[in-house]
C-alpha positions as CSV (number, residue, x, y, z in Angstrom):
1,M,-41.8,-26.2,-4.3
2,E,-43.6,-22.9,-4.7
3,I,-43.1,-19.9,-2.5
4,D,-45.5,-16.9,-2.6
5,I,-44.0,-13.9,-1.0
6,Y,-46.4,-11.2,0.2
7,S,-44.3,-8.0,0.5
8,D,-44.2,-4.2,-0.1
9,P,-41.1,-2.3,-1.6
10,V,-41.3,0.2,1.3
11,C,-41.1,-2.5,3.9
12,P,-37.5,-2.7,5.3
13,W,-38.2,-6.1,7.0
14,C,-39.3,-7.4,3.5
15,Y,-35.8,-6.6,2.2
16,I,-34.2,-8.4,5.2
17,G,-36.6,-11.3,4.8
18,K,-35.6,-11.5,1.1
19,R,-32.0,-11.8,2.1
20,R,-32.7,-14.4,4.7
21,L,-34.7,-16.5,2.3
22,E,-31.9,-16.3,-0.2
23,R,-29.5,-17.6,2.5
24,A,-31.8,-20.4,3.4
25,L,-32.1,-21.5,-0.2
26,E,-28.2,-21.2,-0.6
27,L,-27.8,-23.6,2.3
28,R,-30.4,-25.9,1.0
29,R,-29.5,-26.1,-2.6
30,E,-31.5,-29.2,-3.3
31,H,-34.7,-27.0,-3.2
32,K,-35.4,-25.2,-6.4
33,P,-38.6,-23.2,-5.7
34,V,-40.7,-21.2,-8.0
35,I,-41.0,-17.8,-6.4
36,R,-43.9,-15.4,-6.9
37,W,-44.0,-11.9,-5.3
38,R,-47.4,-10.9,-4.2
39,A,-48.9,-7.5,-3.5
40,F,-49.5,-6.1,0.0
41,Q,-49.6,-2.4,0.6
42,L,-48.5,-1.4,4.1
43,N,-50.2,1.9,3.5
44,P,-53.2,1.1,1.2
45,D,-54.8,4.6,1.9
46,M,-51.6,6.4,0.9
47,P,-52.4,9.4,-1.5
48,E,-51.2,8.7,-5.0
49,E,-48.5,11.4,-4.7
50,G,-47.2,10.0,-1.5
51,I,-46.4,11.9,1.7
52,E,-43.4,13.9,2.8
53,R,-41.3,11.7,4.9
54,K,-41.2,13.6,8.2
55,K,-45.0,13.9,8.1
56,Y,-45.4,10.2,7.4
57,L,-43.1,9.3,10.4
58,T,-45.1,11.6,12.6
59,L,-48.4,10.1,11.6
60,K,-47.3,6.5,11.9
61,F,-44.9,6.6,14.7
62,G,-45.7,9.7,16.6
63,G,-42.6,11.6,15.7
64,V,-39.3,11.5,13.9
65,E,-37.3,10.7,17.1
66,R,-39.4,7.6,17.8
67,A,-39.2,6.5,14.2
68,R,-35.4,7.0,14.4
69,Q,-35.1,4.6,17.3
70,L,-37.1,2.0,15.4
71,Y,-35.1,2.4,12.2
72,D,-31.8,2.3,14.1
73,N,-32.6,-1.2,15.1
74,I,-33.6,-2.1,11.5
75,R,-30.4,-0.7,10.3
76,R,-28.4,-2.8,12.7
77,V,-30.2,-6.0,11.6
78,G,-29.7,-4.9,8.0
79,V,-26.0,-4.9,8.4
80,T,-26.1,-8.6,9.4
81,V,-27.5,-9.5,6.0
82,G,-25.5,-7.1,3.9
83,I,-28.0,-4.3,3.6
84,D,-26.7,-0.7,4.4
85,F,-30.0,1.0,4.9
86,A,-29.9,4.8,4.2
87,F,-33.2,5.9,5.7
88,D,-32.1,9.5,5.9
89,R,-32.0,9.8,2.1
90,I,-35.8,9.0,1.8
91,A,-37.6,12.3,1.3
92,R,-41.0,10.9,0.6
93,T,-43.0,7.8,1.4
94,P,-44.6,6.7,-1.8
95,N,-47.9,4.9,-2.8
96,T,-46.6,1.5,-4.0
97,L,-49.4,0.5,-6.3
98,Q,-47.5,1.2,-9.5
99,A,-44.4,-0.6,-8.1
100,H,-46.6,-3.6,-7.5
101,R,-47.8,-3.4,-11.1
102,L,-44.3,-3.7,-12.3
103,I,-43.6,-6.6,-9.9
104,R,-46.7,-8.4,-11.2
105,F,-45.5,-7.8,-14.8
106,A,-42.1,-9.3,-14.0
107,N,-43.4,-12.4,-12.2
108,G,-42.5,-15.5,-14.0
109,T,-39.8,-13.9,-16.0
110,P,-36.0,-14.2,-15.6
111,Q,-36.0,-10.5,-14.6
112,S,-38.3,-10.9,-11.6
113,E,-35.7,-11.1,-8.8
114,A,-33.6,-8.3,-10.4
115,I,-36.7,-6.1,-10.3
116,I,-37.5,-6.8,-6.6
117,E,-33.9,-6.1,-5.7
118,A,-33.8,-2.9,-7.8
119,L,-36.9,-1.6,-6.1
120,F,-35.5,-2.2,-2.7
121,Q,-32.2,-0.7,-3.5
122,R,-33.6,2.3,-5.1
123,Y,-35.8,3.2,-2.2
124,F,-33.7,2.1,0.8
125,I,-30.2,2.7,-0.4
126,D,-30.6,5.5,-2.9
127,G,-33.7,7.1,-1.5
128,G,-35.1,7.3,-5.0
129,A,-38.6,7.2,-6.3
130,I,-40.4,4.0,-7.0
131,D,-43.8,5.4,-7.8
132,D,-43.6,7.6,-11.0
133,T,-43.9,5.9,-14.4
134,D,-40.7,6.9,-15.9
135,S,-38.5,5.8,-13.0
136,L,-40.2,2.4,-13.0
137,I,-39.8,2.0,-16.7
138,A,-36.1,2.9,-16.4
139,L,-35.9,0.4,-13.6
140,G,-37.5,-2.4,-15.6
141,I,-35.3,-1.7,-18.6
142,A,-32.2,-1.8,-16.5
143,A,-33.2,-5.1,-15.1
144,G,-33.5,-6.5,-18.6
145,L,-37.2,-6.2,-19.6
146,D,-38.1,-5.3,-23.1
147,V,-38.1,-1.6,-23.6
148,E,-41.3,-1.3,-25.7
149,T,-43.2,-3.9,-23.8
150,V,-42.6,-2.5,-20.4
151,T,-43.0,1.1,-21.5
152,A,-46.5,0.3,-23.0
153,Y,-47.4,-1.6,-19.8
154,M,-46.4,0.9,-17.3
155,K,-48.2,3.7,-19.3
156,S,-51.4,1.7,-19.3
157,E,-53.6,0.7,-16.3
158,E,-53.2,-3.0,-17.0
159,N,-53.3,-5.1,-13.8
160,L,-54.2,-2.1,-11.7
161,E,-57.4,-3.8,-10.5
162,A,-55.6,-7.1,-10.2
163,V,-53.0,-5.7,-7.8
164,R,-55.7,-4.1,-5.6
165,H,-57.6,-7.4,-5.7
166,E,-54.5,-9.3,-4.6
167,D,-53.8,-6.9,-1.8
168,N,-57.4,-7.2,-0.5
169,A,-57.3,-11.1,-0.9
170,A,-54.2,-11.1,1.3
171,R,-56.0,-9.3,4.1
172,R,-59.0,-11.7,3.8
173,L,-56.5,-14.6,4.2
174,G,-55.5,-13.0,7.5
175,I,-52.3,-11.5,6.5
176,Q,-51.7,-8.3,8.5
177,G,-48.1,-7.7,8.0
178,V,-45.3,-8.5,5.7
179,P,-43.1,-10.3,4.7
180,C,-45.3,-13.3,4.7
181,F,-44.0,-16.5,3.0
182,I,-46.6,-19.1,1.8
183,I,-45.0,-22.4,0.8
184,N,-47.0,-24.7,-1.5
185,N,-50.2,-22.9,-0.6
186,Q,-50.1,-24.7,2.7
187,Y,-47.5,-23.5,5.1
188,A,-47.1,-19.8,6.2
189,L,-44.1,-18.2,7.8
190,S,-44.6,-14.6,8.9
191,G,-41.9,-12.0,9.4
192,A,-38.3,-11.6,8.4
193,Q,-37.3,-15.0,10.0
194,E,-33.8,-16.4,10.3
195,P,-32.8,-18.8,7.5
196,E,-33.2,-21.8,9.9
197,A,-36.9,-21.1,10.3
198,F,-37.4,-22.1,6.7
199,Y,-35.8,-25.6,6.9
200,P,-38.6,-27.6,8.6
201,I,-41.1,-26.2,6.1
202,F,-38.8,-27.0,3.2
203,E,-38.5,-30.5,4.4
204,M,-42.3,-31.0,4.9
205,A,-42.8,-29.6,1.3
206,A,-40.2,-32.0,0.0
207,Q,-41.6,-35.0,1.8
208,E,-45.1,-34.2,0.5
209,R,-43.8,-34.0,-3.0
210,A,-42.1,-37.4,-2.6
211,V,-45.2,-39.1,-1.3
212,S,-47.2,-37.5,-4.2
213,I,-44.8,-38.8,-6.8
214,G,-44.8,-42.2,-5.2
215,A,-48.6,-42.4,-5.3
216,C,-48.7,-41.7,-9.0
C-alpha cells in the first residue's frame, strides 16, 4: 500500500492528521504502507521572508481575536492526539518552500518521518523558524541525515522547481486544502479524519492487492 500525504508544515490540522494516521496504522498493523509526503503550500504567495504573525492573522482571519477562537478549538483537538500546540510562541508565519525542499530530500529515507515530526514540533511547539537554511540544515542533521550531503543540498536550489511543480499539480488535481491522503493513487481522504475513517480504504487497497496477486 502506498500513501501520498499532501501537507504543509504550517498547517496544524496536518499535524493532527499525521497523529490520526499513525493511530490508524497502529491499530491495523497488517498494513505496511510506503508513505510519501507531498508539497502543498497553504500560502503560495507568502513573501520569502514570511509575515509577522499578528499581521498574518489579521489578513487571513480578520483579526487576532477571531484567530484565537479558531486556534483554541485546534488546541483542544490537539490535546486528544498528544499535541500541545503553543500558538502564542509563533512570532512569524514563514514561507514553507524551503521546508518542502527538505521534506522532498528526505522522502524515501529512514529519516523521513523524523524530519516531518521535527518540522511540526519546531513550528507549533517551539515557535521556531522552519524557513532559514541554517535551521533546516540543523534540523536535518539532528534527524540523522548526512551532514555534508544535506548541507550542500539546502545551500543549493535543487528541487526548488520540483516542489513548485508538485504544489501546482496538487491544485490541478483539485486539492484545495490539507491534509489530503491519497491511497494507492486511487482513494482520497481529505482532512484530519479520525483513525476509523482510514479503515475502509485500507481494506479496499488490501483486497485489490490480493486480487492483483491472484491474477498473476
